C-alpha positions as CSV (number, residue, x, y, z in Angstrom):
1,Q,-73.8,-14.9,-32.3
2,V,-73.2,-15.0,-28.6
3,Q,-73.4,-12.0,-26.3
4,L,-71.5,-12.0,-23.0
5,V,-72.0,-9.7,-20.1
6,E,-69.5,-9.7,-17.2
7,S,-70.1,-8.4,-13.7
8,G,-68.6,-8.6,-10.2
9,G,-65.4,-6.7,-10.6
10,G,-64.3,-4.0,-8.2
11,L,-61.8,-2.8,-5.6
12,V,-60.8,-5.2,-2.8
13,Q,-58.0,-5.4,-0.2
14,A,-55.4,-8.0,-0.4
15,G,-56.7,-11.3,1.1
16,G,-60.2,-10.5,0.1
17,S,-62.6,-12.2,-2.3
18,L,-64.6,-11.4,-5.4
19,R,-66.9,-13.5,-7.6
20,L,-67.1,-12.7,-11.3
21,S,-70.0,-13.6,-13.4
22,C,-70.4,-13.9,-17.2
23,A,-73.9,-14.4,-18.6
24,A,-74.3,-15.6,-22.1
25,S,-77.2,-14.8,-24.4
26,G,-78.1,-15.3,-28.0
27,S,-77.1,-18.6,-29.7
28,T,-75.9,-20.4,-26.6
29,G,-76.4,-23.9,-27.7
30,F,-73.3,-26.1,-28.4
31,I,-70.9,-23.9,-26.4
32,N,-67.8,-26.0,-26.2
33,A,-65.7,-24.2,-23.6
34,R,-65.8,-21.2,-21.3
35,A,-62.8,-19.4,-19.9
36,W,-61.6,-16.4,-18.0
37,Y,-58.7,-14.4,-19.1
38,R,-57.0,-11.3,-17.6
39,Q,-54.9,-8.5,-18.9
40,A,-52.8,-6.3,-16.6
41,P,-51.4,-2.9,-17.8
42,G,-48.4,-3.5,-20.1
43,K,-48.9,-7.2,-20.1
44,Q,-50.3,-9.7,-22.5
45,R,-53.7,-11.2,-22.0
46,E,-53.4,-14.6,-20.2
47,L,-55.7,-17.5,-19.6
48,V,-56.7,-17.7,-15.9
49,A,-59.1,-20.6,-15.8
50,G,-61.1,-22.7,-18.3
51,I,-64.0,-25.2,-18.1
52,S,-64.8,-27.5,-20.9
53,R,-68.0,-29.0,-22.1
54,D,-67.5,-32.1,-20.0
55,G,-66.8,-30.0,-16.9
56,S,-63.1,-30.5,-16.7
57,T,-61.2,-27.4,-15.5
58,N,-57.7,-25.9,-15.8
59,Y,-56.0,-23.0,-14.1
60,V,-52.9,-21.0,-14.5
61,D,-50.4,-21.9,-11.8
62,S,-50.5,-18.5,-10.1
63,V,-54.2,-18.9,-9.2
64,K,-54.4,-22.6,-8.3
65,G,-55.9,-23.2,-4.9
66,R,-57.3,-19.6,-4.8
67,F,-59.6,-19.3,-7.8
68,T,-62.5,-21.6,-8.8
69,I,-64.3,-21.6,-12.2
70,S,-67.8,-23.0,-12.3
71,R,-70.8,-22.8,-14.5
72,D,-74.6,-22.8,-14.3
73,N,-75.9,-24.3,-17.5
74,A,-79.5,-23.4,-16.7
75,K,-78.5,-19.7,-16.4
76,N,-75.9,-19.9,-19.2
77,T,-73.5,-18.3,-16.8
78,V,-69.9,-19.0,-15.9
79,Y,-68.4,-17.8,-12.6
80,L,-64.9,-17.1,-11.3
81,Q,-64.7,-17.3,-7.5
82,M,-61.5,-15.5,-6.5
83,N,-60.2,-15.9,-2.9
84,S,-57.0,-14.7,-1.2
85,L,-56.6,-12.0,-3.8
86,K,-53.2,-10.5,-4.2
87,P,-52.2,-7.1,-5.7
88,E,-50.7,-9.0,-8.7
89,D,-54.2,-10.2,-9.5
90,T,-55.1,-6.7,-10.5
91,A,-56.2,-6.7,-14.2
92,V,-59.2,-6.4,-16.5
93,Y,-60.9,-9.8,-16.5
94,Y,-62.5,-11.1,-19.7
95,C,-64.7,-14.1,-20.2
96,K,-64.6,-16.1,-23.5
97,V,-66.7,-18.8,-24.9
98,V,-66.0,-21.1,-27.8
99,R,-69.0,-22.2,-30.0
100,F,-68.1,-24.4,-32.9
101,N,-65.0,-22.6,-34.4
102,S,-65.9,-19.1,-33.2
103,E,-64.7,-17.3,-30.1
104,Y,-66.8,-14.7,-28.3
105,W,-65.5,-12.2,-25.7
106,G,-67.1,-10.1,-23.0
107,Q,-66.3,-6.4,-22.5
108,G,-64.2,-7.0,-19.5
109,T,-64.5,-6.1,-15.8
110,Q,-61.8,-4.4,-13.7
111,V,-60.5,-6.1,-10.7
112,T,-58.2,-4.0,-8.5
113,V,-56.5,-5.5,-5.4
114,S,-55.0,-3.0,-3.0
115,S,-52.1,-3.9,-0.7
């Protein structure tokens, strides 16, 4: 089992920045991929950014150039640096890790961007 704890959400004005963190504990060996998702009210959960075991990254088009996903293997933590935030980035952000064939999700952290 893998436990995930997210932090770093909050209220920020448009144009501001936030950094989300997701710390993993438990059986953290052999984690294949880590990712951030978000879900806005009334919308489906969407993939925001992912980072694979080899370090390659991918982003949804709407955040390219503004968000950066990174990881610290020593701390078993994945980060999402969010710059130039827009009101449409408002959502609950979730981290997910994949270990073998299992997915593990965090509890979510609210990000609210005011205009």
